[in-house]
TIKE-593302 format. One record per residue (C-alpha): residue number from 1; residue in one letter; z, x, y. Coordinates in steps of 0.25 Angstrom, whole numbers, plus 5000, padded with zeros to 4 digits. Layout:
BEGIN
{num:NUM; residuo:A; up:Z; east:X; north:Y}
...
END
This chain:
BEGIN
{num:1; residuo:M; up:4938; east:5056; north:4891}
{num:2; residuo:S; up:4938; east:5055; north:4906}
{num:3; residuo:P; up:4936; east:5042; north:4913}
{num:4; residuo:K; up:4922; east:5039; north:4919}
{num:5; residuo:I; up:4920; east:5038; north:4934}
{num:6; residuo:D; up:4915; east:5024; north:4937}
{num:7; residuo:P; up:4901; east:5026; north:4945}
{num:8; residuo:A; up:4907; east:5017; north:4956}
{num:9; residuo:I; up:4918; east:5027; north:4959}
{num:10; residuo:L; up:4908; east:5039; north:4959}
{num:11; residuo:A; up:4899; east:5031; north:4969}
{num:12; residuo:A; up:4910; east:5027; north:4978}
{num:13; residuo:L; up:4915; east:5041; north:4979}
{num:14; residuo:S; up:4901; east:5047; north:4979}
{num:15; residuo:L; up:4904; east:5056; north:4968}
{num:16; residuo:D; up:4895; east:5063; north:4958}
{num:17; residuo:A; up:4899; east:5060; north:4943}
{num:18; residuo:A; up:4895; east:5073; north:4939}
{num:19; residuo:T; up:4906; east:5080; north:4947}
{num:20; residuo:T; up:4916; east:5069; north:4946}
{num:21; residuo:S; up:4927; east:5067; north:4936}
{num:22; residuo:I; up:4938; east:5057; north:4934}
{num:23; residuo:A; up:4952; east:5057; north:4927}
{num:24; residuo:S; up:4963; east:5048; north:4926}
{num:25; residuo:H; up:4974; east:5051; north:4936}
{num:26; residuo:G; up:4987; east:5044; north:4940}
{num:27; residuo:G; up:4991; east:5030; north:4936}
{num:28; residuo:S; up:4991; east:5016; north:4942}
{num:29; residuo:G; up:4996; east:5003; north:4937}
{num:30; residuo:F; up:4984; east:4996; north:4942}
{num:31; residuo:A; up:4972; east:5005; north:4940}
{num:32; residuo:S; up:4967; east:5017; north:4933}
{num:33; residuo:T; up:4967; east:5030; north:4941}
{num:34; residuo:F; up:4959; east:5042; north:4941}
{num:35; residuo:K; up:4956; east:5056; north:4948}
{num:36; residuo:I; up:4942; east:5059; north:4951}
{num:37; residuo:T; up:4937; east:5073; north:4953}
{num:38; residuo:S; up:4924; east:5076; north:4960}
{num:39; residuo:T; up:4916; east:5086; north:4967}
{num:40; residuo:V; up:4911; east:5082; north:4981}
{num:41; residuo:E; up:4903; east:5092; north:4989}
{num:42; residuo:G; up:4907; east:5103; north:4980}
{num:43; residuo:E; up:4922; east:5100; north:4981}
{num:44; residuo:E; up:4932; east:5093; north:4972}
{num:45; residuo:K; up:4936; east:5079; north:4976}
{num:46; residuo:L; up:4947; east:5070; north:4970}
{num:47; residuo:F; up:4948; east:5055; north:4970}
{num:48; residuo:F; up:4958; east:5045; north:4965}
{num:49; residuo:V; up:4952; east:5033; north:4958}
{num:50; residuo:K; up:4959; east:5020; north:4954}
{num:51; residuo:Q; up:4951; east:5010; north:4945}
{num:52; residuo:G; up:4955; east:4996; north:4941}
{num:53; residuo:N; up:4950; east:4983; north:4935}
{num:54; residuo:G; up:4949; east:4969; north:4941}
{num:55; residuo:K; up:4949; east:4963; north:4955}
{num:56; residuo:A; up:4964; east:4967; north:4957}
{num:57; residuo:S; up:4960; east:4982; north:4956}
{num:58; residuo:E; up:4948; east:4979; north:4966}
{num:59; residuo:I; up:4958; east:4973; north:4976}
{num:60; residuo:M; up:4968; east:4984; north:4974}
{num:61; residuo:F; up:4958; east:4995; north:4976}
{num:62; residuo:T; up:4951; east:4989; north:4988}
{num:63; residuo:G; up:4965; east:4987; north:4995}
{num:64; residuo:E; up:4970; east:5002; north:4991}
{num:65; residuo:H; up:4956; east:5008; north:4996}
{num:66; residuo:A; up:4958; east:5001; north:5010}
{num:67; residuo:S; up:4973; east:5004; north:5010}
{num:68; residuo:L; up:4971; east:5019; north:5007}
{num:69; residuo:N; up:4961; east:5021; north:5018}
{num:70; residuo:A; up:4968; east:5013; north:5028}
{num:71; residuo:I; up:4980; east:5021; north:5026}
{num:72; residuo:H; up:4972; east:5034; north:5025}
{num:73; residuo:N; up:4965; east:5032; north:5038}
{num:74; residuo:A; up:4978; east:5030; north:5045}
{num:75; residuo:V; up:4985; east:5042; north:5038}
{num:76; residuo:P; up:4976; east:5050; north:5030}
{num:77; residuo:S; up:4986; east:5059; north:5023}
{num:78; residuo:L; up:4994; east:5046; north:5018}
{num:79; residuo:C; up:4985; east:5042; north:5007}
{num:80; residuo:P; up:4972; east:5044; north:5000}
{num:81; residuo:K; up:4959; east:5040; north:5005}
{num:82; residuo:S; up:4951; east:5029; north:4997}
{num:83; residuo:Y; up:4937; east:5032; north:4995}
{num:84; residuo:A; up:4932; east:5019; north:4988}
{num:85; residuo:N; up:4935; east:5007; north:4980}
{num:86; residuo:G; up:4927; east:4997; north:4973}
{num:87; residuo:K; up:4922; east:4992; north:4959}
{num:88; residuo:L; up:4919; east:5001; north:4947}
{num:89; residuo:S; up:4905; east:5001; north:4942}
{num:90; residuo:T; up:4909; east:4995; north:4928}
{num:91; residuo:G; up:4919; east:4984; north:4925}
{num:92; residuo:N; up:4927; east:4977; north:4935}
{num:93; residuo:G; up:4935; east:4989; north:4940}
{num:94; residuo:S; up:4938; east:4994; north:4954}
{num:95; residuo:F; up:4941; east:5008; north:4959}
{num:96; residuo:L; up:4948; east:5015; north:4971}
{num:97; residuo:A; up:4945; east:5030; north:4974}
{num:98; residuo:T; up:4953; east:5038; north:4984}
{num:99; residuo:D; up:4957; east:5052; north:4987}
{num:100; residuo:F; up:4964; east:5059; north:4976}
{num:101; residuo:L; up:4979; east:5059; north:4978}
{num:102; residuo:D; up:4987; east:5070; north:4971}
{num:103; residuo:L; up:5001; east:5066; north:4970}
{num:104; residuo:S; up:5004; east:5077; north:4960}
{num:105; residuo:S; up:5001; east:5088; north:4971}
{num:106; residuo:S; up:5012; east:5098; north:4973}
{num:107; residuo:S; up:5020; east:5096; north:4986}
{num:108; residuo:T; up:5015; east:5104; north:4997}
{num:109; residuo:S; up:5017; east:5104; north:5012}
{num:110; residuo:P; up:5007; east:5095; north:5019}
{num:111; residuo:S; up:5007; east:5104; north:5031}
{num:112; residuo:A; up:5005; east:5116; north:5023}
{num:113; residuo:A; up:4993; east:5110; north:5016}
{num:114; residuo:G; up:4987; east:5104; north:5029}
{num:115; residuo:G; up:4992; east:5090; north:5027}
{num:116; residuo:S; up:4997; east:5079; north:5037}
{num:117; residuo:N; up:5011; east:5085; north:5036}
{num:118; residuo:M; up:5016; east:5070; north:5038}
{num:119; residuo:S; up:5027; east:5064; north:5030}
{num:120; residuo:L; up:5026; east:5050; north:5023}
{num:121; residuo:A; up:5034; east:5044; north:5034}
{num:122; residuo:Q; up:5025; east:5050; north:5045}
{num:123; residuo:K; up:5012; east:5045; north:5038}
{num:124; residuo:L; up:5018; east:5031; north:5036}
{num:125; residuo:T; up:5022; east:5030; north:5050}
{num:126; residuo:K; up:5008; east:5034; north:5054}
{num:127; residuo:L; up:5002; east:5024; north:5045}
{num:128; residuo:H; up:5011; east:5013; north:5050}
{num:129; residuo:S; up:5008; east:5016; north:5064}
{num:130; residuo:T; up:4993; east:5016; north:5063}
{num:131; residuo:P; up:4987; east:5004; north:5069}
{num:132; residuo:A; up:4978; east:4995; north:5060}
{num:133; residuo:P; up:4965; east:4991; north:5065}
{num:134; residuo:A; up:4961; east:4976; north:5067}
{num:135; residuo:P; up:4955; east:4971; north:5054}
{num:136; residuo:D; up:4940; east:4967; north:5054}
{num:137; residuo:G; up:4939; east:4954; north:5061}
{num:138; residuo:Y; up:4952; east:4955; north:5069}
{num:139; residuo:A; up:4955; east:4959; north:5083}
{num:140; residuo:K; up:4968; east:4965; north:5080}
{num:141; residuo:A; up:4976; east:4972; north:5069}
{num:142; residuo:M; up:4981; east:4962; north:5058}
{num:143; residuo:F; up:4991; east:4963; north:5047}
{num:144; residuo:G; up:4984; east:4964; north:5034}
{num:145; residuo:F; up:4973; east:4973; north:5028}
{num:146; residuo:P; up:4958; east:4971; north:5026}
{num:147; residuo:V; up:4959; east:4970; north:5011}
{num:148; residuo:P; up:4969; east:4966; north:5000}
{num:149; residuo:T; up:4978; east:4976; north:4995}
{num:150; residuo:C; up:4988; east:4977; north:4983}
{num:151; residuo:C; up:5002; east:4981; north:4982}
{num:152; residuo:G; up:5004; east:4985; north:4967}
{num:153; residuo:E; up:4995; east:4974; north:4960}
{num:154; residuo:T; up:4998; east:4964; north:4971}
{num:155; residuo:E; up:4986; east:4960; north:4980}
{num:156; residuo:Q; up:4990; east:4959; north:4994}
{num:157; residuo:D; up:4983; east:4949; north:5004}
{num:158; residuo:N; up:4981; east:4957; north:5017}
{num:159; residuo:G; up:4975; east:4946; north:5025}
{num:160; residuo:F; up:4977; east:4949; north:5040}
{num:161; residuo:K; up:4988; east:4942; north:5048}
{num:162; residuo:E; up:4992; east:4944; north:5062}
{num:163; residuo:R; up:5007; east:4944; north:5060}
{num:164; residuo:W; up:5014; east:4954; north:5051}
{num:165; residuo:A; up:5024; east:4944; north:5046}
{num:166; residuo:E; up:5013; east:4934; north:5042}
{num:167; residuo:F; up:5005; east:4945; north:5034}
{num:168; residuo:Y; up:5018; east:4950; north:5027}
{num:169; residuo:G; up:5023; east:4935; north:5024}
{num:170; residuo:E; up:5009; east:4930; north:5019}
{num:171; residuo:C; up:5001; east:4942; north:5014}
{num:172; residuo:R; up:5013; east:4949; north:5008}
{num:173; residuo:L; up:5025; east:4941; north:5005}
{num:174; residuo:R; up:5018; east:4928; north:5001}
{num:175; residuo:G; up:5007; east:4935; north:4995}
{num:176; residuo:V; up:5016; east:4943; north:4985}
{num:177; residuo:A; up:5024; east:4931; north:4982}
{num:178; residuo:R; up:5012; east:4924; north:4978}
{num:179; residuo:R; up:5008; east:4936; north:4969}
{num:180; residuo:A; up:5022; east:4936; north:4963}
{num:181; residuo:E; up:5021; east:4921; north:4960}
{num:182; residuo:G; up:5008; east:4923; north:4953}
{num:183; residuo:R; up:5013; east:4935; north:4945}
{num:184; residuo:Q; up:5027; east:4931; north:4942}
{num:185; residuo:G; up:5027; east:4916; north:4943}
{num:186; residuo:V; up:5033; east:4906; north:4953}
{num:187; residuo:D; up:5046; east:4911; north:4959}
{num:188; residuo:V; up:5052; east:4900; north:4968}
{num:189; residuo:E; up:5063; east:4908; north:4974}
{num:190; residuo:V; up:5054; east:4920; north:4977}
{num:191; residuo:G; up:5043; east:4911; north:4983}
{num:192; residuo:R; up:5053; east:4903; north:4992}
{num:193; residuo:L; up:5059; east:4916; north:4997}
{num:194; residuo:V; up:5046; east:4922; north:5000}
{num:195; residuo:E; up:5042; east:4909; north:5008}
{num:196; residuo:V; up:5055; east:4910; north:5016}
{num:197; residuo:V; up:5053; east:4924; north:5019}
{num:198; residuo:V; up:5039; east:4922; north:5024}
{num:199; residuo:G; up:5040; east:4908; north:5030}
{num:200; residuo:G; up:5054; east:4908; north:5034}
{num:201; residuo:G; up:5054; east:4920; north:5044}
{num:202; residuo:C; up:5058; east:4932; north:5036}
{num:203; residuo:A; up:5044; east:4938; north:5036}
{num:204; residuo:E; up:5046; east:4938; north:5051}
{num:205; residuo:V; up:5055; east:4949; north:5049}
{num:206; residuo:A; up:5042; east:4957; north:5049}
{num:207; residuo:R; up:5040; east:4952; north:5064}
{num:208; residuo:G; up:5043; east:4967; north:5067}
{num:209; residuo:G; up:5030; east:4970; north:5060}
{num:210; residuo:A; up:5021; east:4972; north:5072}
{num:211; residuo:F; up:5008; east:4977; north:5068}
{num:212; residuo:E; up:5009; east:4992; north:5067}
{num:213; residuo:G; up:4999; east:4998; north:5056}
{num:214; residuo:W; up:4998; east:5001; north:5042}
{num:215; residuo:E; up:5007; east:4999; north:5030}
{num:216; residuo:D; up:5004; east:5004; north:5016}
{num:217; residuo:G; up:5012; east:4995; north:5007}
{num:218; residuo:R; up:5012; east:5004; north:4995}
{num:219; residuo:C; up:5019; east:5015; north:5001}
{num:220; residuo:D; up:5030; east:5016; north:4991}
{num:221; residuo:C; up:5036; east:5026; north:4982}
{num:222; residuo:T; up:5025; east:5024; north:4971}
{num:223; residuo:C; up:5014; east:5025; north:4982}
{num:224; residuo:C; up:5018; east:5037; north:4990}
{num:225; residuo:G; up:5020; east:5052; north:4987}
{num:226; residuo:R; up:5015; east:5066; north:4990}
{num:227; residuo:G; up:5001; east:5069; north:4986}
{num:228; residuo:S; up:4988; east:5076; north:4990}
{num:229; residuo:I; up:4977; east:5067; north:4994}
{num:230; residuo:G; up:4963; east:5073; north:4990}
{num:231; residuo:G; up:4968; east:5087; north:4988}
{num:232; residuo:G; up:4975; east:5088; north:5002}
{num:233; residuo:P; up:4990; east:5092; north:5005}
{num:234; residuo:V; up:5001; east:5085; north:4998}
{num:235; residuo:E; up:5007; east:5074; north:5007}
{num:236; residuo:E; up:5014; east:5061; north:5007}
{num:237; residuo:V; up:5004; east:5050; north:5003}
{num:238; residuo:V; up:5003; east:5035; north:4999}
{num:239; residuo:F; up:4994; east:5029; north:4989}
{num:240; residuo:D; up:4991; east:5016; north:4982}
{num:241; residuo:A; up:4990; east:5010; north:4996}
{num:242; residuo:S; up:4991; east:4995; north:5000}
{num:243; residuo:A; up:4989; east:4995; north:5015}
{num:244; residuo:A; up:4990; east:4984; north:5026}
{num:245; residuo:W; up:4991; east:4983; north:5041}
{num:246; residuo:A; up:5006; east:4979; north:5041}
{num:247; residuo:H; up:5020; east:4981; north:5047}
{num:248; residuo:S; up:5022; east:4995; north:5044}
{num:249; residuo:E; up:5037; east:4993; north:5040}
{num:250; residuo:F; up:5031; east:4985; north:5028}
{num:251; residuo:E; up:5030; east:4999; north:5021}
{num:252; residuo:F; up:5045; east:5000; north:5021}
{num:253; residuo:G; up:5046; east:4988; north:5011}
{num:254; residuo:I; up:5040; east:4995; north:4999}
{num:255; residuo:M; up:5047; east:5008; north:5003}
{num:256; residuo:G; up:5060; east:5001; north:5003}
{num:257; residuo:M; up:5058; east:4994; north:4990}
{num:258; residuo:F; up:5057; east:5007; north:4983}
{num:259; residuo:G; up:5067; east:5015; north:4991}
{num:260; residuo:G; up:5060; east:5020; north:5002}
{num:261; residuo:F; up:5057; east:5034; north:5006}
{num:262; residuo:G; up:5071; east:5037; north:5011}
{num:263; residuo:G; up:5078; east:5038; north:5024}
{num:264; residuo:S; up:5071; east:5051; north:5029}
{num:265; residuo:F; up:5057; east:5044; north:5027}
{num:266; residuo:N; up:5062; east:5032; north:5035}
{num:267; residuo:K; up:5068; east:5040; north:5046}
{num:268; residuo:E; up:5055; east:5048; north:5048}
{num:269; residuo:Y; up:5046; east:5036; north:5047}
{num:270; residuo:W; up:5055; east:5029; north:5058}
{num:271; residuo:K; up:5054; east:5041; north:5067}
{num:272; residuo:Y; up:5039; east:5039; north:5068}
{num:273; residuo:K; up:5039; east:5024; north:5067}
{num:274; residuo:P; up:5052; east:5017; north:5070}
{num:275; residuo:K; up:5056; east:5004; north:5064}
{num:276; residuo:D; up:5050; east:4992; north:5070}
{num:277; residuo:E; up:5057; east:4982; north:5078}
{num:278; residuo:P; up:5066; east:4975; north:5075}
{num:279; residuo:V; up:5073; east:4987; north:5069}
{num:280; residuo:E; up:5085; east:4979; north:5064}
{num:281; residuo:E; up:5076; east:4971; north:5055}
{num:282; residuo:W; up:5069; east:4983; north:5049}
{num:283; residuo:E; up:5076; east:4982; north:5036}
{num:284; residuo:D; up:5073; east:4967; north:5035}
{num:285; residuo:R; up:5058; east:4970; north:5037}
{num:286; residuo:V; up:5058; east:4981; north:5026}
{num:287; residuo:Q; up:5065; east:4971; north:5017}
{num:288; residuo:L; up:5054; east:4960; north:5020}
{num:289; residuo:Y; up:5044; east:4971; north:5017}
{num:290; residuo:E; up:5050; east:4975; north:5004}
{num:291; residuo:L; up:5050; east:4961; north:5000}
{num:292; residuo:Y; up:5035; east:4961; north:4998}
{num:293; residuo:H; up:5036; east:4972; north:4988}
{num:294; residuo:H; up:5048; east:4966; north:4980}
{num:295; residuo:L; up:5039; east:4953; north:4979}
{num:296; residuo:N; up:5027; east:4961; north:4975}
{num:297; residuo:H; up:5034; east:4969; north:4964}
{num:298; residuo:Y; up:5040; east:4955; north:4959}
{num:299; residuo:A; up:5025; east:4950; north:4959}
{num:300; residuo:I; up:5021; east:4962; north:4951}
{num:301; residuo:F; up:5033; east:4966; north:4942}
{num:302; residuo:G; up:5041; east:4953; north:4941}
{num:303; residuo:G; up:5055; east:4949; north:4943}
{num:304; residuo:G; up:5062; east:4962; north:4945}
{num:305; residuo:Y; up:5058; east:4963; north:4959}
{num:306; residuo:R; up:5061; east:4948; north:4962}
{num:307; residuo:G; up:5075; east:4950; north:4966}
{num:308; residuo:G; up:5072; east:4960; north:4977}
{num:309; residuo:A; up:5062; east:4951; north:4983}
{num:310; residuo:V; up:5072; east:4939; north:4983}
{num:311; residuo:K; up:5083; east:4947; north:4988}
{num:312; residuo:I; up:5075; east:4952; north:5000}
{num:313; residuo:M; up:5070; east:4938; north:5003}
{num:314; residuo:Q; up:5084; east:4932; north:5003}
{num:315; residuo:R; up:5089; east:4942; north:5012}
{num:316; residuo:L; up:5078; east:4941; north:5022}
{num:317; residuo:I; up:5078; east:4926; north:5022}
{num:318; residuo:K; up:5093; east:4926; north:5024}
{num:319; residuo:K; up:5092; east:4934; north:5036}
{num:320; residuo:Y; up:5078; east:4930; north:5042}
{num:321; residuo:G; up:5073; east:4917; north:5035}
{num:322; residuo:N; up:5073; east:4903; north:5039}
{num:323; residuo:N; up:5076; east:4896; north:5025}
{num:324; residuo:S; up:5079; east:4882; north:5030}
END
C-alpha cells in the first residue's frame, strides 16, 4: 500500500491530490524520505520530501530549507532548491520539500546537456566568494546564519558574531563540547582542552578568516556527488545542506577528516581562490576546523572519535596556546 500524502504538503506545493502520487525513496538516519510525482500545468514534476517527528526534525528541516536556498541562490547548479517546510497536518511531524535530486542518473557531459559545465571546485569557489548580505537588523555582514542548523543530529547555534574567531569558538567549539557532555557525560580532559583552545589563543589561528562568503558545512563525501536536479543535466552537486556565513576555509575541515577530494581538486580550487593569509598557517587552520567535526562525531557516536579531537587540541595548544 502506497503511503498517503499529507494535506499540508499538497497545500504547500499547490498540488492536486488526484494527479499526485508518493513513494518511498532513498534513506536517512533522521527522517523518512519520499519521491513525489505530480502533474503541474500538463507536465510531470518531481519532488523530494523528508518527514520526521518532534521538535528536532522541525529545527533540522527549517535549517536545511534555509541552507539549500541560500546556496542555491548563490550557485543554482550546486544543490536542489527547497520549496517548503513546515508541520504536517496530523501528529507532531514536520516536512521538507525540495527539487528531486536523482543521484542514480547515468553520467553525461554537463556541457552536452546544457548544464553549467562547472566542476565541484569551481562551484565551491564561487559559493565561497559570494558576499553575504547584512542580516535583518544589522548594518553589515556578520558571521552566523538567520536560523539554527544541524550537523548530523547536532543542533548548531548560529547567533551572529562580528568576529569569526568568536563565532567559531563559542557557537561551534564550545557549543559542540556542551553537546558532547550532554550525550556522553562529563569528560574533564576534553572540556579543559576545548577551553584552552577557545580561551587560550588557539581559536585566534582563525584570525585569517576575514569575512568572505558562504560555507556549506556538510560538503563531505556522504553529501556530495553527481546527480540530476529536477530532471536537468548530471552535474556535481551537494545536498543535506547546513550553511553559515563563515570563513570559507572551514569547508576544508570536514573534507580533511574524510580524506578530501584529492590534490587535483585542491589545485583547481586554489587556482580560482588562493589560500588565505597567513598561508603558512593554512594547515593549522584546517586542523582547527577539522576539530569541530571530530568533537561532533564524538558527541553523536561516542569514544571512537575522542582520540582524534584530543590529538588535534594538544597539537594546537603546544604551538599556539597559552596554557599557563
